[in-house]
C-alpha positions as CSV (number, residue, x, y, z in Angstrom):
1,M,-6.5,26.7,2.5
2,L,-9.4,25.5,4.4
3,N,-7.6,22.5,5.7
4,F,-4.7,24.6,7.0
5,L,-7.3,26.6,8.8
6,R,-8.8,23.7,10.3
7,L,-5.4,22.2,11.2
8,L,-4.7,25.6,13.2
9,L,-7.8,25.4,15.0
10,A,-7.0,21.9,15.8
11,R,-3.3,22.3,17.4
12,R,-4.7,25.6,18.9
13,L,-7.5,23.3,20.8
14,T,-5.3,20.5,21.6
15,R,-3.2,22.5,23.6
16,T,-6.0,22.6,26.7
17,P,-7.7,19.7,28.6
18,I,-10.8,21.5,27.5
19,G,-9.7,21.8,23.9
20,L,-9.5,18.4,23.9
21,I,-12.9,17.5,25.1
22,V,-14.1,19.9,22.4
23,M,-12.4,18.1,19.7
24,G,-13.6,14.9,20.7
25,V,-17.0,16.1,20.6
26,I,-16.7,17.4,17.3
27,W,-15.0,14.5,15.9
28,L,-17.7,12.3,17.5
29,L,-20.7,14.6,15.8
30,A,-18.7,14.4,12.6
31,R,-18.6,10.4,12.8
32,R,-22.2,10.0,13.1
33,R,-23.1,12.5,10.8
34,R,-21.1,10.6,8.3
35,Q,-22.7,7.5,9.3
36,R,-26.3,8.4,8.6
37,Q,-25.4,10.3,5.0
38,E,-23.8,6.8,4.2
39,Q,-27.2,5.0,5.3
40,T,-29.2,7.3,3.5
41,R,-27.5,7.4,0.5
42,P,-25.3,4.5,-0.8
43,H,-22.3,4.9,-2.8
44,P,-22.7,4.2,-6.5
45,G,-21.7,0.6,-7.8
46,T,-21.9,-0.6,-4.4
47,A,-25.8,-2.6,-4.6
48,P,-26.0,-5.8,-3.4
49,A,-25.2,-8.3,-5.8
50,R,-28.3,-10.3,-7.5
51,Q,-29.1,-13.7,-6.1
52,R,-29.7,-16.8,-8.2
53,H,-32.7,-19.0,-7.6
54,P,-32.5,-22.3,-9.0
55,A,-34.8,-23.3,-11.8
56,A,-38.1,-24.9,-10.5
57,R,-38.4,-28.4,-11.3
58,R,-41.2,-29.9,-12.7
């Protein structure tokens, strides 16, 4: 239901040039927010692989 309401709102806003600007600003803000969330909270299973160090020779 929420996606349907978002679709209706988006269709309504895209009919005017000012609405297109508003949609662009909303899109940019949402994109930045998603990027910040990914930086602070990495997804499980995406930890960097361990690096092997060669054994010390004596």
